[in-house]
C-alpha positions as CSV (number, residue, x, y, z in Angstrom):
1,M,90.6,27.0,-98.9
2,E,89.9,27.3,-102.6
3,E,90.0,23.9,-104.4
4,R,91.8,24.3,-107.8
5,R,91.5,21.2,-110.0
6,L,94.1,21.5,-112.8
7,L,94.0,19.9,-116.3
8,G,97.4,20.2,-117.9
9,G,97.8,20.2,-121.7
10,V,101.0,19.6,-123.6
11,V,100.8,19.7,-127.4
12,A,103.6,18.1,-129.4
13,H,104.7,17.4,-132.9
14,N,108.0,15.4,-133.2
15,D,109.1,16.6,-129.8
16,A,110.5,13.2,-128.5
17,P,113.8,14.8,-127.2
18,V,112.0,17.4,-125.1
19,V,108.5,16.4,-124.3
20,A,109.4,14.5,-121.0
21,N,111.1,17.6,-119.7
22,A,108.0,19.7,-120.4
23,I,105.8,17.2,-118.6
24,R,108.0,17.1,-115.6
25,S,108.3,20.8,-115.5
26,L,104.6,20.9,-114.8
27,L,104.2,17.9,-112.5
28,D,107.2,19.0,-110.4
29,Q,105.7,22.4,-109.7
30,R,105.0,23.3,-106.0
31,L,101.3,24.2,-106.2
32,P,99.3,26.5,-103.9
33,E,97.3,24.9,-101.1
34,G,94.2,23.3,-102.5
35,A,95.5,23.0,-106.0
36,Y,96.3,19.6,-107.6
37,W,96.6,17.9,-111.0
38,Q,93.6,16.0,-112.1
39,K,95.3,14.9,-115.3
40,L,97.9,16.0,-117.8
41,L,97.0,15.4,-121.4
42,V,99.7,15.1,-124.1
43,V,98.4,15.5,-127.6
44,A,101.0,14.0,-130.0
45,S,99.9,15.1,-133.5
46,G,101.3,13.5,-136.6
47,C,104.5,12.4,-134.8
48,T,107.0,10.2,-136.5
49,D,109.8,10.3,-133.9
50,G,108.3,8.4,-131.0
51,T,107.0,11.5,-129.1
52,A,104.1,9.4,-127.6
53,R,106.5,6.8,-126.3
54,S,108.6,9.4,-124.7
55,A,105.6,10.8,-122.8
56,L,104.3,7.4,-121.6
57,G,105.2,6.1,-118.2
58,I,106.4,9.3,-116.7
59,D,103.5,9.6,-114.2
60,P,100.1,7.9,-113.9
61,R,98.4,11.2,-114.2
62,V,99.7,11.6,-117.8
63,E,97.4,10.5,-120.6
64,V,98.7,10.5,-124.2
65,I,96.4,11.1,-127.1
66,E,97.9,10.2,-130.5
67,E,96.6,11.9,-133.6
68,A,97.6,10.4,-136.9
69,E,97.5,13.7,-138.7
70,R,99.1,17.0,-137.8
71,R,96.2,19.4,-138.0
72,G,97.9,22.4,-136.3
73,K,98.4,23.5,-132.7
74,S,94.9,25.0,-132.3
75,A,93.3,21.7,-133.3
76,A,95.4,19.9,-130.7
77,L,94.5,22.5,-128.0
78,E,90.8,22.1,-128.9
79,T,91.2,18.4,-128.0
80,V,92.5,19.4,-124.6
81,L,89.8,22.0,-124.0
82,S,87.1,19.5,-125.0
83,R,88.2,17.3,-122.0
84,A,88.1,20.1,-119.4
85,N,84.9,18.8,-117.6
86,G,85.5,18.9,-113.9
87,A,88.6,21.1,-114.0
88,T,88.6,24.6,-112.6
89,H,91.8,25.7,-114.5
90,L,93.7,24.7,-117.6
91,V,97.5,24.8,-117.7
92,L,98.7,24.8,-121.3
93,L,102.4,24.3,-122.2
94,N,104.3,23.9,-125.5
95,A,106.2,20.6,-125.7
96,D,109.4,22.4,-126.4
97,A,109.1,24.8,-123.5
98,E,109.8,24.4,-119.8
99,A,107.8,25.9,-116.9
100,M,110.2,27.3,-114.4
101,P,109.8,26.5,-110.7
102,G,107.0,28.4,-109.0
103,S,105.5,29.7,-112.3
104,V,102.2,27.8,-112.2
105,A,101.6,28.9,-108.6
106,A,102.3,32.5,-109.6
107,L,99.8,32.4,-112.5
108,L,97.1,30.7,-110.4
109,D,97.5,33.2,-107.6
110,A,97.3,36.1,-110.0
111,G,93.8,34.9,-111.0
112,A,92.7,33.9,-107.5
113,G,89.3,35.3,-106.6
114,R,88.5,36.5,-110.1
115,S,85.4,35.4,-112.0
116,A,85.8,33.4,-115.1
117,P,86.9,33.8,-117.8
118,W,90.5,35.1,-117.4
119,A,93.9,34.1,-118.5
120,A,97.4,34.6,-117.2
121,M,100.8,34.3,-118.9
122,P,104.4,34.4,-117.5
123,R,107.6,36.1,-118.7
124,L,109.3,34.4,-121.6
125,V,112.9,33.5,-121.1
126,A,115.2,32.4,-124.0
127,P,118.5,30.5,-123.5
128,E,121.3,33.0,-123.1
129,G,124.9,33.0,-124.0
130,R,124.5,31.6,-127.5
131,P,127.3,32.8,-129.9
132,G,126.6,35.2,-132.7
133,R,125.2,38.7,-133.0
134,F,121.8,37.5,-134.1
135,S,121.4,35.5,-130.9
136,Q,122.0,38.8,-129.0
137,S,119.3,40.4,-131.1
138,I,116.9,37.6,-130.0
139,E,117.8,38.2,-126.4
140,L,116.9,41.9,-126.9
141,L,113.7,40.9,-128.6
142,W,112.5,39.0,-125.5
143,E,113.5,41.8,-123.2
144,L,111.3,44.1,-125.4
145,H,108.6,41.5,-125.2
146,D,108.7,41.5,-121.4
147,R,108.8,45.3,-121.0
148,F,106.0,45.8,-123.5
149,H,103.6,43.2,-122.0
150,A,104.2,44.7,-118.5
151,F,103.4,48.1,-119.9
152,V,100.1,47.2,-121.6
153,A,99.0,45.1,-118.7
154,A,99.5,48.0,-116.3
155,E,97.5,50.2,-118.7
156,G,94.7,47.7,-118.9
157,A,95.2,47.6,-122.7
158,A,96.3,43.9,-123.2
159,T,94.5,42.0,-125.9
160,N,97.2,39.5,-126.7
161,L,98.6,36.4,-125.1
162,S,101.8,34.5,-125.6
163,D,101.0,30.8,-125.8
164,E,104.1,29.0,-124.6
165,L,102.6,28.7,-121.1
166,L,99.1,29.8,-120.2
167,V,96.7,29.3,-117.3
168,L,93.0,29.7,-118.2
169,S,90.0,29.6,-116.0
170,A,87.8,26.7,-117.0
171,G,84.1,26.7,-117.6
172,D,83.9,29.4,-120.3
173,L,86.5,28.6,-122.8
174,P,87.3,30.1,-126.2
175,P,86.1,28.4,-129.3
176,L,89.4,27.2,-130.7
177,R,89.2,25.3,-134.0
178,E,91.5,23.8,-136.7
179,G,93.1,26.5,-138.8
180,I,93.7,29.2,-136.1
181,V,97.3,30.1,-136.6
182,N,98.1,32.0,-133.3
183,D,96.1,30.4,-130.6
184,G,97.4,32.8,-127.9
185,S,96.4,35.8,-129.8
186,F,93.0,34.3,-130.6
187,I,92.4,33.5,-126.9
188,G,93.5,37.0,-125.9
189,A,91.3,38.8,-128.4
190,W,88.3,36.6,-127.5
191,L,88.8,37.4,-123.8
192,S,89.3,41.1,-124.5
193,R,86.0,41.2,-126.5
194,R,84.2,39.8,-123.4
195,G,85.8,42.3,-121.1
196,A,87.8,39.5,-119.3
197,P,91.2,40.2,-117.7
198,I,94.4,39.3,-119.4
199,L,97.1,39.0,-116.8
200,Y,100.9,39.3,-117.2
201,V,102.8,37.7,-114.4
202,P,106.6,38.3,-114.7
203,E,107.2,36.5,-111.4
204,G,106.4,33.4,-113.4
205,E,108.8,32.3,-116.2
206,V,108.7,29.8,-119.1
207,R,111.9,28.9,-120.8
208,I,111.4,28.7,-124.5
209,E,113.3,27.7,-127.7
210,S,113.7,30.5,-130.2
211,A,115.1,30.9,-133.7
212,R,118.9,30.9,-133.9
213,R,119.1,32.0,-137.5
214,F,117.8,35.0,-139.3
215,R,115.8,33.1,-141.9
216,D,114.1,31.0,-139.2
217,H,113.1,34.1,-137.3
218,V,111.6,35.7,-140.4
219,R,109.5,32.5,-140.9
220,Q,108.3,32.7,-137.3
221,R,107.4,36.4,-137.7
222,A,105.5,35.7,-140.9
223,R,103.4,33.1,-139.1
224,I,102.8,35.5,-136.2
225,R,101.9,38.4,-138.4
226,Y,99.5,36.3,-140.5
227,G,97.9,35.0,-137.3
228,H,97.4,38.5,-136.0
229,G,95.6,39.5,-139.1
230,Q,93.4,36.4,-138.9
231,V,92.4,37.2,-135.3
232,L,91.4,40.7,-136.3
233,R,89.3,39.4,-139.2
234,E,87.6,36.6,-137.1
235,V,87.3,38.1,-133.6
236,G,87.2,41.8,-134.5
237,V,89.9,42.7,-131.9
238,A,93.4,43.5,-132.9
239,P,96.1,41.9,-130.8
240,M,98.0,44.7,-129.0
241,T,101.6,44.3,-130.1
242,L,104.6,46.6,-130.0
243,Q,104.3,47.1,-133.7
244,R,100.7,48.1,-133.6
245,W,101.3,50.4,-130.6
246,A,104.3,52.0,-132.4
247,L,102.0,52.9,-135.4
248,A,99.6,54.6,-133.1
249,H,102.3,56.3,-130.8
250,P,105.5,56.6,-132.9
251,A,107.2,59.1,-130.6
252,S,106.5,57.0,-127.5
253,A,107.6,53.9,-129.2
254,I,110.9,55.4,-130.3
255,R,111.6,56.5,-126.7
256,F,110.7,53.0,-125.5
257,L,113.0,51.2,-127.9
258,W,115.8,53.7,-127.2
259,R,115.6,53.0,-123.4
260,V,115.6,49.3,-123.8
261,A,118.3,49.2,-126.4
262,Q,120.6,51.5,-124.4
263,G,120.7,48.9,-121.7
264,R,122.7,46.6,-123.9
265,R,126.0,46.9,-125.6
266,E,125.4,47.9,-129.2
267,G,121.7,47.7,-128.5
268,L,120.7,49.9,-131.4
269,R,122.7,47.8,-133.9
270,L,121.0,44.7,-132.4
271,L,117.6,46.2,-133.3
272,L,118.3,46.4,-137.0
273,P,118.0,42.7,-137.9
274,L,114.8,42.6,-135.8
275,A,113.3,45.5,-137.8
276,A,114.4,43.8,-141.0
277,A,112.8,40.5,-140.0
278,E,109.6,42.3,-139.1
279,G,109.3,43.8,-142.5
280,L,110.1,40.6,-144.4
281,G,107.7,38.7,-142.2
282,L,104.9,41.1,-142.9
283,A,105.6,40.8,-146.6
284,W,105.5,37.0,-146.4
285,A,102.3,37.0,-144.3
286,T,100.6,39.4,-146.8
287,G,101.6,37.2,-149.7
288,S,100.3,34.1,-147.9
289,R,97.0,35.7,-147.4
290,W,96.4,36.4,-151.0
291,R,98.0,33.4,-152.6
292,P,95.7,30.5,-153.9
293,G,94.8,28.3,-151.0
294,G,95.8,30.8,-148.4
295,A,98.3,30.3,-145.6
296,P,99.3,26.8,-144.5
297,I,97.6,25.5,-141.4
298,R,100.8,23.7,-140.4
299,W,103.5,26.4,-140.7
300,P,107.1,25.1,-140.8
301,R,108.8,25.0,-137.5
302,A,112.3,26.4,-136.9
303,P,114.7,23.5,-136.8
304,R,115.8,22.2,-133.3
305,E,119.6,22.3,-133.2
């Protein structure tokens, strides 16, 4: 029986209403035989809403680290990675996300028997049934995300990771530091450069919060696009995204988009705001790169409603 010693990491900034749910969604997982939680670290960075208090007392395995200054998510994750001694795997979850039942086991089992380093990510699931056409566009976006990640993983071409929930093998960890904008993309590119596997496990699911308004989505896309460019400059590996694949294979990309959009009522119309947001986000990211002082380390978050 393989012993798997898990170090959980939840990074939070003003997440008092949701951090307890994130913690419980990890600790309540039914783990494979031989797997157990050594500790779950909650890094509360620059919080002013009592996030640390909300995380305390949930379980004796939970340790809260309060940081007076918000230095960005990658800096908080670096704090978790620096305490990985003795763990065989790290399980990283955003404080505003929820690991669905069985997901951690599915990610661990996908990497069972593999040599380190490797990483596994689940399927992203956004809340459904929200009113408004743009919410329907966001649902389509996550369906595209799922289909595309499954495709590139099957082709062995994955160089990108979504960072809402990740399982990483311990022992050979990426050199995260303050200022990395897209930690998942950075980890994926670092692994890819080393020839390490990036696993997509749709049997696992993580429920996420996503933008409900067009302007908030544009802001998120700007951060993501800036982060992808940063990863290419620093690691030398481009994150494999639908946008990058479409530039290289436009005819195949059109067929892919058509097939997915046809599965939804007015699917083609729902694609239009996504395309517009992508263009605006790219323009914003490009401007952030060249403006004095560069892009902010602490990009603004979409408001929680």
